[in-house]
N, C-alpha and C positions, 0 to 999 in steps of 0.2 A: 627160470631167468631170474637174475639179481634185480631187485626192486632198487633203482639208483636214488629214490627219493625217500627210501626208508631211513628214519632217524638213526643216527649212530647210538650204540648202546653206551651205557654210562661208564662202562670199563673203558671204552675207547676215548671219550671225552677225557677221563682221568688221565690215562696213559699219556695223552698227547697234550694234556693241558688246554684243552678245545682246540687244538690244532695250530696254536699261535706260533710265529717264528720270528725271530729276531730281524726286524725290517731291513736294518743297514748292512748287515752281514750275512743274512741268511743262516745265523748260526740256529741249533736246535735248543740250546739253551738260552733263556732269556738275559738280557743285560741287567746289570746293577747300576741304578741311578741314585747315586748319594747326594747330588746337587739339593740345596734347601731353598733355592729361589731361581727365578726366572727373568729374562730380561724382556722389559717392555719394548714397544715399537716407539719410534718417535711421535706418535700421536697418542701414546699412553695405553694402547691397546695390547692384549696378550694373544698373539696369533694363535698360540697352541692351547689356549684356554687355561693354562696353569699360571698361578701366582706364586704359590708358597708351598712348602712341601708338607707343612702340617695338616693342611685340609687335603691335599691331593699329591699322589707320588706315582710315577708310572708303574712302580713295583707292588702297588697295591691292587691295580685293575685286574690282573689276570687271575689271582687266587679269589678275589672277590666274585669276578663274573663266573669263574668254575664253580664257586661253592653256591651262586645264586642258580645256576643251571641245575645242579644236583639236587636244590630243595625246592626247585620249580617256583622261585620267588621272582619278583621284580628287580630286585638290586640286592646288593650286600655292602657291609661295611667291615674292614678290620678295625681291631683295637689291640692295644698294647697287652691285654690279657683278658681271660675269661671274667675275672673281676669286673674289669673296666667297662666290659661289654654290658654285662648285667647290671651295673651301676647306672650307665648311660640310658638304659630304659626306665629305670626307676626314677632317675632326675627329671624324665620328662613329664611326670606327675604333676599337677598343681597344688599349692596348698589346700587343704579341704578335700582332696580326693580320698578315695578309699581303695585299698589293694587286698587281695585274698592271696595268700600263698598255703602250701601245704605243709603238715607237721613234719615230714620228712623231706629234705632237699639239701643240696650241697650247704654244709654248715656255715661255712664262711660267709656266703651271700646272705643266707638267712638270718644270721645275727647282725649283719650290717643292715638289712632291711629294716629289721624290729628297732634298731638304735636310731637309724637315720630318719625314720618316720617321724619320731617325736621331735626331731630339730627342724625337720622339711615342712612339717604342718599337715602330713597326710595321715591317714589311719590304716592300720593292717590288722586283718582278721587271719587266723591260722585254722585250718581244718584238717581232720583226719585224711589221710591218703586213701583213696578208694571210695570215699563215701560222697557220693554225689548229692544226696539228700542234704547233708551237712553243708555242702557248699552252695547249694540253692537258697537255704536258710541264711547262709553268710552275707548274701547279695543285699545291698542297700541302695534301693533305687534312688536313681539320679545322683548317687555319689560314688558308686563302684564304677572305676574307671580301668582297672588292670587286673587280671587274674595270671598268675605266674605258676607254671608247674613244671616238674622234672620227671621224666619216665624213660627207661626205668631210674628210680631213684637211689641214690647212694645213701646208706651201704648196704641196705637190706634188700634192694632191687623191687622196691614196690612199684606196681603198675597202674597207672591211671589212665582212663578212658579219654583220649584226647578229644575225640567228636562229642563225647557228653559234656566235657569242660567247655569246648567251642560254643555249644548250643547255650549253655547256660549264661556265657559271656555275650554272645550276640542278644540274647533276651534282655540283658541288662544294659545293653547299649555300652558294653565294654570291651577292651581288647584282651586277647590270650597270647601270653608269650610262652613259649616251650623251650626249656633246656634241653637239647637234643645231643649233648655231648656223648654220652654212653651209646645211644643207639646209632649214631652217625646219620648222615644223610643216606647211606646205603640201605639201612636197615628199616628207618621211618622217615616220612616225609611230613611232619606235623601240619604244613599248610595245605595239604590234600585233605586232612581232616577238619579243617576249618580255622586254624591258627592263623592268628595275624602276623606274628614275627617269631622267628627261631633263633636261639642263641646256641653258641658252641664256645667252650673253651678249647681254642683251636691248639693250644699246648698239647692236648691229648691225642686223639687218633687222628686228627687231620693231619697234624705235624708228624707224629708216631715215631719220633726219634729221640725225645727227651732232650732237645737242644734248642728249642724255640719257645718263648713265652708270647701267648697271642691269644685273642678272642675275636668272635665274629658274630655278626647280626644279620640275618635276612629278613626281608619285609615280603608280605604279599602284595602290599601295594603302597605306593608314595603318597603320603597325605600329611597333615599338620604335626601328627604325633611324630612321624618319622622325620620331618624337618628338624623338630626339637632335638631328636636324637643325634643328627648330624650335626647340630649347633653344639651339643654337648661335647661330641668328640673333637670339635675344632676348637672350642673355647678352653677345655680341660686339657688339650695336648695328649690325649691317651691314643696316640698313634704308634705304629711300629716304625721301627728304622727299616731303610730299603733293603740291607742285607737280611735282616730277619724276616721280612716279607718274601724275599727270594727262597729263602731256606724254607719256609712254609710252603710255597708252591712245590718245591723239590719233594718234600715229603708227601704232599697230597697226591703225587703222581703214582703212588704205589698204595694209595689207601684201600683199593678194593682188594689187593692180594693180601694186605695185612689183617684186614677185618675179616675176610673168609676164614684165614688160618686161625685167628684169635677165637672166633665163633665155633669152629669145629673142635678146637682144642678145649674150650671151656665146656662144651656140652660132653665131650668125653670124661672130663674130670668130675663133673657134677653127677654125671651117671654112675662113675666108678666108687665115689665116696657116699652116694645117696643113703646107704645103709650099712656104711663101714664102721667098725669098732672104733669108739673114742670120738665119733663125730654126733653130736647132737641134732644137727639138721644142716643141710644143704640149701642155701638161698641162691636160685638160678630160676629165671623166668622161662627157660627152655625145659624145666621138668614138669610134668602134668601135676606133680604135688604142690607146686608154687601157686599161692593163692590167686595171682594174676596171670596164669598161663593162658588163659582162653582170650582175654582182651590181648595180651601179647602177641599170640599167635594171629590175632585178627589185624592188628596194624603194625606188625614188624614183619618184614619180608626178607627171606634170605638168611635167617639166623636170629638168635636171642641175644647177641653181643659176647663181649671177651671179658665181662666181669661177673664174679660170683664171690659168695661170702660162705664160708665153713663156720659154723658155730660149735666150739670144741667142748666136750663134757669136762667139767671140773672147773668151770668159770674163768676168770680173768688170769689167775696165775698159770692154769694149765694153757690158756691160749697164747700167753706171752712165750711160754717155754716151747711150745710146738714152732713158733714163729722163729725163736731162737735158733732151731735146729735146722731149718731150712737152708741148703746150700745153693740151690739154683735161684730160687727166689730171693730178690733183693728187698731188703727191709727199708723201704722209701715210699714218701708221699708221692701220688700222682697214679695216672693211668694211661694206657692206650699206647705205650711205646712198645717197640720191638722186644723190650726184656720184660720178664714176668715180674711182678712186685706183690709184696704181702705188706699188710699194715694193720696193727691193732687198732681199730678207728676210734674206740671209744676214749682212749687214752690220749689221742690226737686232738679230738673235739673237746674234751674237758668237761668241766662242771656243766650240768643241764642237758648233755647230750641224750636223744633218745636210742642211741646205739647199745645194742647188749654188750655186756662186758666180755662175753665169751667169743664175739665175732672177730674173724679174721677176714678182712677184704683181699681178694686177690685179682690183681689185673693179669690176664693171660697174654703173654707175648707170642713170638713166633718160634718158639724153640719146639723141639720133639715133645708130643703130648705124653708119650710114654716117658720120657724123662721127668717130666713135670709131676707125674703120677707117683713115680718112684721116690722122688725128692719129697712129696707129702707123706708117702707111706713111711718113709724111713724117719720122718719128723715124729709121726704118730707112735711108731713103734719106740721110739727113744723116750717117749712120755711113760709107756708102759713097763720100760725095762728095769 
């Protein structure tokens, strides 16, 4: 007998966008609401609760509620980009606060945090990825207010223990924010491990089609810190347009299919090239040889993600040459789209990057894994011909 009260699986929630339907016309696709302002009643009230599109638009609500449901959070906020979402969290700090970040994380946000802290009046400490002892020692009692982590961390896919970081944060009276862009809510739910805020560059897997710039935050609870984030979004105007929010939702409704395909193909590629000629090492948390594999297996469910990196024998010049010979992989920045991408990350990040010079970062799309493997093989063979 079917249990009628059994919660729907996430795949069903995703595919149906929480089951919402356009109320006015019963259309399966939601409407697009470009209006920037709303009419008051004669008494000055707003019967719909809406005042202006910058803090509130109907097109934000469905993707926000779907993401909050997938992450197991209280509520979510959309932003104009992943950077603006991360920035909104950091700007909620007060002058005199202390923040801890990992040595390896998205380079653009890390660079901004380090430079912005000096002007905003808060201090930033950096600790090696995977070193809980160093994290513990970096805490400044009474001053540390925010820990920021990213796992798996681009571009070498370091794995950090979310529960261990959350424990340190709780003991310090601080909050833990986790960049969950690479893992997606289908593979990891940081809030379940004790995190307070989850961040996504929704441009990547959530949208999945390389045609929308977006970011998102999900919170475990609504408190004063979250209120400051809401204020930051409203006053800074870092919101999406209604059409972009509509596109984001459309992309999210195939998230489970795309992530499942990317994970299976990434694993196949990683295993195929783990001991291949011309490859110094393969960096992928799904491989038992990966330093963070055991932690990843514990906190990732259903796969190890669609991102991996190949370190090419011969250094930077050899790596660039291999990238130039790839035919299916597109040489472009970003990740999480339906098309596979390759990037020589060290040259993109520039001076001071911790990224190895021989590393090629691969974002695996939904193409045939066999074709992707053949493409890498011919690029490597061209190097040796």
